[in-house]
C-alpha positions in Angstrom: 41.4 -63.8 -2.3 40.9 -61.7 -5.4 44.2 -60.7 -6.9 45.2 -57.1 -7.5 44.5 -55.8 -11.1 47.4 -55.4 -13.5 47.5 -52.2 -15.5 49.6 -51.4 -18.5 50.7 -47.7 -18.7 51.8 -46.7 -22.1 53.4 -43.2 -22.4 56.5 -42.0 -24.2 57.0 -39.1 -21.7 59.1 -40.8 -19.0 58.2 -38.3 -16.2 54.4 -38.5 -16.9 54.6 -42.3 -17.1 56.5 -42.4 -13.8 53.9 -40.2 -12.1 50.9 -42.3 -13.3 52.7 -45.6 -12.4 53.4 -44.2 -8.9 49.8 -43.2 -8.4 48.6 -46.6 -9.4 51.0 -48.6 -7.4 50.2 -46.5 -4.4 46.5 -47.5 -5.0 47.5 -51.2 -4.8 47.6 -52.1 -8.5 50.3 -54.1 -10.3 51.7 -52.0 -13.1 53.6 -52.8 -16.3 55.0 -50.1 -18.6 55.5 -49.3 -22.3 57.3 -46.3 -23.7 55.8 -46.1 -27.2 52.9 -47.5 -29.3 54.8 -50.5 -30.6 55.8 -51.6 -27.1 52.3 -51.0 -25.9 50.9 -53.5 -28.5 53.6 -56.1 -27.5 52.9 -55.7 -23.8 49.2 -55.9 -24.3 49.8 -59.6 -25.2 50.4 -60.1 -21.5 46.7 -59.5 -21.1 46.6 -56.8 -18.4 43.2 -56.0 -16.8 43.3 -52.3 -18.0 45.4 -50.2 -20.3 46.1 -46.5 -19.7 47.2 -45.2 -23.1 48.8 -41.9 -24.1 47.4 -40.6 -27.4 50.5 -38.9 -28.9 53.2 -41.6 -29.0 56.0 -42.5 -31.5 55.8 -45.7 -33.6 52.0 -45.9 -33.3 49.7 -43.4 -31.7 47.0 -44.3 -29.2 44.3 -44.5 -31.8 46.3 -47.0 -33.9 47.1 -49.0 -30.8 43.4 -49.2 -30.0 42.6 -50.4 -33.5 45.2 -53.2 -33.3 43.9 -54.3 -29.9 40.3 -54.5 -31.1 41.3 -56.6 -34.1 42.9 -59.3 -31.9 40.4 -61.6 -30.1 42.8 -62.0 -27.2 43.0 -58.3 -26.5 39.8 -56.7 -27.8 38.1 -57.1 -24.4 40.8 -55.2 -22.5 39.3 -51.8 -21.4 41.4 -48.7 -22.4 41.5 -45.3 -20.7 43.1 -42.7 -22.9 45.2 -40.0 -21.1 46.6 -37.1 -23.1 48.3 -33.8 -22.4 47.8 -32.4 -26.0 44.6 -33.7 -27.6 42.1 -32.2 -25.1 39.3 -31.0 -27.4 35.9 -32.7 -27.8 36.8 -33.8 -31.3 39.7 -35.9 -30.1 37.7 -37.1 -27.1 35.0 -38.4 -29.5 37.6 -39.9 -31.7 39.0 -41.8 -28.7 35.6 -43.3 -27.9 35.1 -44.2 -31.6 38.4 -46.2 -31.5 37.3 -48.1 -28.4 38.4 -46.2 -25.4 36.0 -46.4 -22.4 37.2 -43.2 -20.8 39.3 -40.1 -21.9 41.2 -38.1 -19.4 43.5 -35.1 -19.8 46.8 -34.5 -18.3 47.6 -33.3 -15.7 45.0 -35.4 -13.8 44.4 -35.4 -10.1 45.4 -38.7 -8.4 41.9 -39.0 -6.9 40.3 -38.6 -10.3 42.6 -41.2 -11.9 42.1 -43.6 -9.0 38.3 -43.2 -9.2 38.1 -43.6 -12.9 40.5 -46.6 -12.8 38.4 -48.3 -10.1 35.1 -47.7 -11.9 36.4 -49.1 -15.2 37.9 -52.1 -13.6 34.8 -52.9 -11.6 32.5 -52.6 -14.6 34.7 -54.8 -16.7 35.2 -57.4 -14.0 31.5 -57.5 -13.3 30.8 -58.1 -17.0 33.4 -60.8 -17.2 32.1 -62.6 -14.1 28.6 -62.5 -15.4 29.8 -64.0 -18.7 31.6 -66.8 -17.0 28.6 -67.5 -14.8 26.2 -67.7 -17.7 28.6 -69.9 -19.7 29.6 -72.3 -17.0 26.6 -72.6 -14.6 23.3 -71.4 -16.0 22.8 -74.3 -18.5 23.1 -76.9 -15.7 20.6 -78.3 -13.2 20.6 -80.4 -10.1 23.9 -81.8 -8.7 25.8 -80.6 -11.8 24.7 -77.1 -11.2 25.6 -77.1 -7.5 29.0 -78.5 -8.1 29.6 -75.9 -10.9 28.4 -73.1 -8.6 30.7 -73.8 -5.7 33.6 -74.2 -8.2 32.7 -70.8 -9.7 32.6 -69.1 -6.3 35.9 -70.7 -5.2 37.7 -69.7 -8.3 36.2 -66.2 -8.7 36.7 -65.2 -5.1 39.9 -67.1 -4.5 38.4 -68.7 -1.3 39.4 -72.0 0.3 35.8 -73.2 1.0 32.6 -72.7 -0.9 29.4 -74.7 -0.1 25.7 -74.8 -0.9 23.4 -76.6 1.6 19.8 -77.2 2.4 18.0 -76.9 5.7 14.9 -79.1 6.3 13.8 -78.1 9.8 12.0 -75.1 11.3 13.8 -73.8 13.2 16.9 -75.2 11.4 19.5 -77.1 13.4 21.5 -78.9 10.6 22.6 -78.2 7.1 22.7 -80.9 4.4 25.5 -79.9 2.1 24.6 -80.5 -1.6 28.1 -79.5 -3.0 31.3 -78.2 -1.4 34.7 -77.3 -2.7 37.3 -77.3 0.1 41.0 -76.5 -0.5 40.6 -76.9 -4.3 38.7 -80.2 -4.2 35.1 -81.1 -4.7 33.8 -83.0 -1.7 30.9 -85.6 -1.4 27.7 -84.4 0.3 27.8 -84.2 4.1 25.9 -82.7 7.0 26.9 -80.3 9.8 25.2 -78.8 12.9 24.4 -75.1 12.7 25.1 -74.4 16.4 28.3 -72.5 17.0 28.9 -71.7 13.3 28.5 -68.4 11.4 25.9 -70.2 9.3 23.6 -70.0 12.3 23.8 -66.2 12.1 23.0 -66.4 8.4 19.9 -68.6 9.0 18.7 -66.2 11.7 19.7 -62.8 10.4 20.4 -63.0 6.6 23.7 -62.1 4.9 26.6 -62.2 7.2 30.2 -61.1 6.6 33.3 -61.6 8.8 36.2 -60.1 6.8 38.8 -61.2 9.4 39.0 -63.1 12.7 36.4 -65.7 11.8 38.1 -68.5 13.9 38.3 -66.3 16.9 34.6 -65.4 16.7 33.5 -69.0 16.2 35.9 -71.2 18.3 33.3 -74.1 18.3 33.3 -74.3 14.5 35.8 -77.0 13.9 35.6 -76.9 10.2 36.7 -73.2 10.2 39.4 -74.0 12.7 40.7 -77.0 10.7 40.7 -74.8 7.6 42.5 -72.0 9.3 39.9 -69.6 8.0 40.3 -65.9 8.7 37.2 -64.7 6.8 33.7 -65.9 6.2 30.6 -64.8 4.2 27.2 -66.5 4.0 23.9 -65.9 2.2 20.5 -67.5 3.0 18.6 -69.3 0.3 14.8 -68.6 0.4 11.8 -69.9 -1.4 9.3 -67.7 -3.2 7.5 -67.1 0.1 10.6 -66.0 1.9 11.1 -69.2 3.9 14.7 -70.3 4.6 15.6 -73.4 2.6 19.4 -73.3 2.5 22.7 -71.5 2.9 25.5 -70.5 0.6 28.8 -69.9 2.3 32.5 -69.1 1.6 35.5 -69.0 3.8 39.2 -68.2 3.2 42.5 -68.3 4.9 43.0 -64.6 3.9 40.9 -61.6 4.9 38.1 -60.5 2.7 39.2 -57.2 1.2 36.4 -56.7 -1.4 33.2 -57.3 0.4 30.9 -55.8 -2.2 32.2 -58.3 -4.8 31.7 -61.2 -2.4 28.2 -60.2 -1.5 27.3 -59.6 -5.1 28.5 -63.1 -6.3 26.7 -64.8 -3.4 23.5 -63.1 -4.3 24.0 -64.0 -7.9 24.3 -67.7 -7.0 21.5 -67.5 -4.4 19.0 -66.1 -7.0 19.6 -69.2 -9.1 20.1 -71.9 -6.4 
C-alpha cells in the first residue's frame, strides 16, 4: 500500500533534532537528518516528502536554504515547515512564509501539535500531487485508453495489486464486464465475472464498500480474491446522471488498507470521470 512519508529534519542543535526525529518516527514516518544548512541542501536532493527546517543554523540559515530549494526545479515543490526556538516574533514568521515555508512552528512544540501539522501539510501536498498526476496522465484520454490509464493510476498511487473498471448491463446486475484491469503489475485483456459472492455485489447494492483487512475470509467464494491472496478491498459504484448503476471501480491488495480516506478519495475521483 501507500509508503510512509520520508521527512528531512534539519537542525544544528543535536538534542532538539533528536527529539523531533523521535516524535516523527514514533508517528510512523521515515526520517533523514541534517545538522546544518549546507547538509540540509545536500540531503534535500534525496527528495524527501517534507522538510522540517530550523531557522538559525550555521553554514546557511533556514531562509537561505528555502531560497536554494525554490530555485531548483527538483526540490522547489517539497513543502517546508520552519521550526525555531529563537525567531518567534511575527516579523520572522512572515519572513518564513515569504521564503516559501508552508508552516512556522516555535520550539518547544507539543508532540501532538507537531504530528498534526506534519500530517496536514503532507496530506495537502500529496493531494495536490495526485491531482496533478491524474490531470496529466488520464484526463486527456478517452475510451479504452482512458480506462487502461485509470486502472494503472489507481494501482500505482495506492500500491494495490488489483485495480479494475467494469460495466454492468442488467437490472438487477448479475455480471460485470471488465473494461480494464491491472493485476499484479500487468494490464489484462477484458473479461467478465459474476457478482454473486464478491464484495462488488455489495458495492452494486449499497454503494462504496471498504474492507481494510480480512477480505478473503469475508468472501470465500470470490476465487479472484483468493487467488490474489487479497487482504483488503475497496469498491465504488459508477452511476449515470440519473443515479442508475452502470459500473464498478474496485481495488484489492495483499496488504491491509491503512489510509481509507485516500483510497475512497481516489476512487471517487476516477468514478466522477469514468
